[in-house]
N, C-alpha and C positions, 0 to 999 in steps of 0.2 A: 519639469512634473509638476503638479501642483500642490504646495505646502498646505498640509493640512491646518486645521487651527490650533494643537498645542506647537507645531513646528512653528507658525506664527509667531505664537507667542514665546517660544524662543529665541525666534530670529530679532524680535525687538527686545527683549531683555538683553541679550547681548548686544544690540547694537549701542542701546541706554551705557551698559559699563564700557564698551569702548570710549564714548565720547566722553564720559563721564571723568573716566580716567586720564584720556587727552585734557580735557578742560584741567582737572587738579594737579597735576605735572606742568602745566605750564602757569596756574596762578598760586602755586607753593612761590612764597617769599615776594608775587609779584605786587606791585610793579617794581620791586626794589632788587628783585633777582641778582640785575645790573642794576648797581645803586649809585652808577656814576652815570653822565650824559655825554652822548655823544654830540659833536658841535654841530652837525646837519637838524641832528631833532632838537635843538637847544633854537637852531634857526628857526626852521618850521614853527616850532611851541612861540616863539613870541610875534612872529608874523602872524601866526592863528590868534591870539590872545589881541591883536589891533583889530584884526575883523571881525572878533563876537563883539569884539566893543564898541566897534566904530564903522565898521563896513569897509575898512581898508586896510592895507598891509602894514609893513610900518615905514612903506618908502610913498606911503598916502595912495598908491593906488588903491583903484575902484574893482573890485571883482577881478582880478588880475586872470590870466590863461596861463600864465608862467609866474614862476616866484624871481622877483634879482632877489639875491644873496650875496653878500661882500662885495657889493658894487657891481655884478653883471649878471646875466642870465643862469641861473644856479638852480632852482626846484622846481618839480612837479608839486601840483597844485590838489592832487584827488588827497593826499595825506594831509596838506593843510586844511581843506575844506571839511573834512571829520574831525580834527582837532577843534577849530572854530565850533563846529556843532556841539561837541561835549564840552568844550570849556563852556557854552551857551548853557545847558541842561545841569553838567553838574559843578561848574565853578572851577576854578584855575587851578591844575594841583596832576602829579606826577600820573594819578591817575587817569585824568582827559588826555594827558600826551600819549599815554602807552597803548590805550584801550581801543583807539580804531586797531590798531595791527593784531591785537589779539583776537578780536572779534571777528576780521577777516579770514585770520587765518583759522579758527572753528570753523568758521560758515564754511570755508574752502574745505575742509576735511569731511563735511557733510557733502558735499555740491561734486568731490572725489567721488565717496562712497557711491552714489546715487548715478554718474555717469557710467562708471564699472559696470554697476549692475547692468545696465540698459544698454552698454554695448555689448557685453557678453551674455545679458539675460541668464546670471545663476545669481542668485541675491546669498547665498553661502560664501561663496567665493570674493564678493564685492565687500563683505563682511572683513575676511582677511587683507584686501585692499584698504579698505577703512583704517585698520589697526596699522596698517604698514605706515600709511603717512603720516598717522598720530605718534608714531617713535622712529620717525626720521630726524637724526640731526638738524639738520638745515630747517625743516620748517617749524619744531621746535624751537632754534635760537631767533631767527626771524619774527616770532611771534611775542619776543617777551621784550622788545625793544621798538622805536618809532622810526625809519629812515624812508623817505618818500619812494625810494625805487623799489621797495618789497612789495608797493601794491602792484606792480607791475605782472608778477605771475598768478598772482590770485585773478585779478579782473580778465584777464586772458583766459586762465578755468572756467569765470563764470560766463565766458562768452563761447567759448568752444560749448559748453554746456547746454547753453538755450540755441546754440547752434544745431548741435546733434537733435534735441530734442525737436526744433520744428520741422527736422528733414524728418524724421522717425515718426512723432507722436503728432504735434499740435501745431500746424501751420504758423498761427499768430504766435509762435516762440519762437520763430523765425525771425520777426519785426523787434521782436525782443531782443534779440542776442546783437542787432543792431547798432541797437543802443549802446550796449554793455561792449561793442569792440570799440563805440566811438568814444563812451569812457575811458577806455584802457589809454586811449591818447593821451589822456592827461594823467596817467600812474609812471610816467618814464621818459624821458627825451628818446631812448634809443626804438620806441615803440613803433615811432615811425619808419623804422626799416624793416620791421614784422610785420604789423598787421596789416595796412594794405596790401602788402603779398600773399601772406596768407588768405587772407580775401580774394586775392585774384585768383589765385591755383584753387582755390575750394569752388570757386566760380565757374570754373571753368569745367572741371570736376563734377557737377550739381548739373549743369548744362547737358554733360557730354552723357551722362548716365540717367539723365531727363529725371531728375528728383528737384527740379526746381523752376518754375517758367519765365519767359524774357518780364511779363507782367512783373511777377514775384521779385525779380530782381532787380527792376529796374526799382519799386518801392524801395527795396532795400538799399540802394545806392543812394538812393534820397534821403534818407535817414539816417544813413553814419554819415553824409557831406552834412545834414542839418547839425546836427549834434555835433560833430568833429570839426568843425567848419570854421571857427575861432583860434583853433590851435592850428589848424593847417595854417591859418591866414597869420600867427604870429611866423612861421617858418618863412613862409613868403617874405615878408616884409623885412624880415632882419638879415634872408640871405641876400636879398636886393637891396641890402642895404635903403631902405626908403626911412628916412629920420621922421615918425612921426609914429603916434599911436592913434589905432580906431577904439572907438568907445561903439558899444550897441549897447543901450541903454545903460545902465550900471557896470557892465563888461567892459575891460578895459584888453585890448590885444596892444601887447608892449612893444615897442622897439628899444632893444636891450645897444647902447652905444659901446661898450666893453663885454662883448659877449666872447666865451672863451669855449665854451662845450663842445662847438664844431670840430675846435683840437682834435680833439678825442677821438674822430673817426678818421680812415685810412684814406679818404678822398682828400684830405688837406694836407697829407705827409710830403714833406719833398722827396722820400723814396721811397713808394710806393712799394716796387719788388722787397725792400728791404723789411718795411714792416708789413709785410703779409704774412712774412715766413715770420717774423716774433709775433705777429697775431696767434698765429697756427701752433707755436711753442706753447705760449699760455694759455691757448685754448685747450691744448690737449692736456697740459699739466692741471686746470683748474679740473676738467673733466676727470681723468685718471687716477691722479692723485689727490683729488677731491679736498685740495686744501691750497692757499693761495697766499701762504708765509704772513696774513694777515688773522690775527688771533680772534676778532670780534667774528668770522665771518663763518668759522670753522676750525672744531678740534680737530688736533692732528692725528691723534688715534683713531678717531671713528670717522672722520673724513664727513661730508654732508649727506651722503644716503646710503653711509654704510660700506665700508671697502669690498662688503664680500658681494654686495647688491650686483657688481660690474660683471659679473660670472653670469648671474640669470638674466643680465639685460642682455649678453648677446645673445645667448639662450633663445631671449626672446626674438629678435631681430632674425638668426637666423632660421627659426620655424615658424615664420611668418614668410620669409621669403620662400620657403621649403613648400607650404601648406597655403597655395590660393584661398581652399575654400574656409580658412582663419579670417580672413582679410573682411571687414565691411568699412562700410565710411566711418564709422567711430575712431578706428586703426589706423584710417586713411588720415582724418583728422589729427593724429596724434602725430603720425609719421612724420605730414607737414610740418608740424608747431616744432617738432623735436630737430627737422633738418634746417628750418629756417632762425633756430636759434644757434645752433654749429657756426653757421654762416652770418650770423649777429658779432660771435667772437674771432672772426676773420676779418670784420673789417672795424672792429671798434679797439683801440688800444688798450692797450697792458689789463686785458680782460682778465677778471676778478670773479668771485663767487658770483658777489651784487650784481657788478654790469653780466653778468651770466645767469641772472637767478631764471630767467626763462626757459631755462631747460633741464630745473629739476623736476618740474611735476609729468611731464614725457618720460623724463628717464625715469621715475620711481614707476610710473604706470607701466613700461615695458619691464621692467625691472622686476614686478609682480607678474607680470604675465609669464616671464621668462620661468617662476617658480612654478604659476601653474603649469603649464606647458610640462615640464621635466616631468613634474609629480604623476600627469594624467598620459604620459606618453610611455613609459619606463616600468617594468615587473615590480620593483622598489616602488615606485613612486610614493605608496602610504606613506612608510620608511622614511623618505625623503622631505616627508610633507612633516611628516613629527621632528626631525631634526633640524629641518629649517626654522619650524616655531619655535623650536628650543634653541636655537644659535642666538634667532633675533630678539628673543626675549631677555636672554643674558646680557647679550648686547644694549640692549636698553636700559636696565638696569645698571649696568656699569655705566654705560654714558650718565644717566643722570645723578648716580652720585659722583660720578667725577663732574658733571656740571657744578651741582651745588655745593662740592665739598673744597672744590677747588679752582675750577674754571671761571667761573665767576669775576673774584676777586681778581686773577689774572687779565681780564678784559679789563676791569676798572682801573688798571694801573698799566695799559696796554700802551696809551698815546693815544689811538682813537679817542678815549673817552675824557673827561674832564680832570684825572688824575686828583679826586678829591677837592679841587677849587672850587666847587658849588658848595663841597660839606664848609669850606673858610670862609666863604660868604655869609653861607646860613649863621655859621657861629659870630660873625661879626655883627650881621644885622639883627640876628635876634636876641644870642646870650650877651653879646656887648654892649647891645645896642646903638651901634654906633653905623659909619656909613662907612662901606669897604670901598677902599681905595686898590687900584691896580691900572698897572701903565702897560702892559701889554695888550694892543688891541684884539687878539685873537680872544685872550679870557673875557676879551668887554662883553662879548656873547654868551659867558657865562654865569657872570655877572648880571649881566641883564636877565636872563632868564631866573638867575636863583632870587633878585628882586619882586620879578613877577609871582613866583610863587609864593615868596614871603610877604609880599602886597608892602613893600618898601621902595625907598627909592633911593637911588645913590650917584655919586658922583664919578665920572670915567676918566680915571687920567691915563693921557696917550704918550705923556714924555717922560723917557727915563728920568729928566734931570729934575723936573719938577715935582716928581715920586722921590727923589731921595731929599729934594730941599723941604718938602712937606712933611718927610719922616723928623728930620732935626728939626722942625720947629714944634712938633709932639701936639697936632690938635686933638685935645681932650672929647672932640666928636667920633672922631677917624681912628680907624684900622686897617693897615696898610699891609697887603697880601702880595709875598713873595714868592716864586720858586727858589730851592737848596740852589740850583743850575743858575740862574741872574742872580742870587744873593753872590755866590762863590766869585760869578766875575766882576764884581762890584767892590769898591772900596769901602762900603759901609761895614760900621763894627756895630752889631746887635748884643754885643754883652750886656748894656747897663738897659735895655731894652725888656719888656716883657714877652712874653710871646707864644703861644699854642702851634704844634706842626700838624696837618693834616695830608697826609701822602707824602706829598714830595714839595708841598706849601708851607709856607710861615706866616700866619699871624700873628702882625707885630702894633702891640699896642700899646 
């Protein structure tokens, strides 16, 4: 039924309200909601700073298609290039570091809304789906800090959105979708196990359904491989151990002598059967418990999509199996996406919420569809709808209070983040106006990161004995940073030194 003018106005107002609430709760205390920095986040930012300033990463590689990190093939580049762009525009700050994930996450809320609206041809339903994503703990958490792999689900969503519109609406969007599918290859290494197979399955389906022509399919293939060619070339030269870099103008396709990322996949396991069983268990744990034991990935009380959502998820699956008339191209795309996400869990070792981030958008999609299905098919559907809305609102309010009242502090000291070492470096650099000296190589990344933000430079001491020797010499222009555990394992006595404590780190001067 066509909405009248008043209904359209109400719809637009509700859309804006939901979007503003989604943005508001994400930018509260942002970018310091999580005040500490993850080591991957810091590494990407340092590389991005080099790129913004000189067009190379910290290892001197011009426009890499994959990043070297800690001496081996380590990080995907999509987040890296976003950060470099924002460093150029807004300068070097935590805002520029965390703005890419925030903006992409907010955009994905809008895209999810429009995709749901078009698949089910229902604006009102889409508004509820939009609100559902906006209050999702997983979507909320990954939007307030930056790690390269979390670009993957968002770019996959954008790709599927344009693919659906290209089939159902405007044909030129089909070709835009190929650009986005290709760009998705640069968001996370495991995308190579998902995107090509998703496209292959969908291509066969669309040909059988006569939704695309052979000519259109050929054009799509050309566009996809033109844009994704460099990253595929990187995989090939590293798989075949071709010890050479390839240069396409300023773009560098690297050979990584020390590549460890392949070790994460089942194909390289010594015992594939045993590994497959372990992967199955870890995937089920991540999906059903919505918790992987890693505090920075999800909250145990609330999970990734709220524990109650899995009930509606399975209702949706059952409903679509039973009612063929409810299936369409859109639900097919989302089903393939979901299945490939689970298959990815079987081939990737030690699956956790980050590594399986590709499953959460289709899980949200089907969970909300399950709420719609049960509300529209049972006699007390209206009552269930109001109960569901009330329960999710209470869960969201509780989650927000928990997150900002307790959880972010817990994350800061979780071990995945800096544990206030960057606060210690900032104190040494700015407050004391001294060089921050630290001997632990892993913390060297944090020192470099804070130096980058402070606009200062400091020496990086990686030898334990040189550290203590310098501490005894008490240079006036240096402040020494050490964790309490490291200090307890040493023979140094700091009773005669002045020091300040930040988290579990001491600044000695």
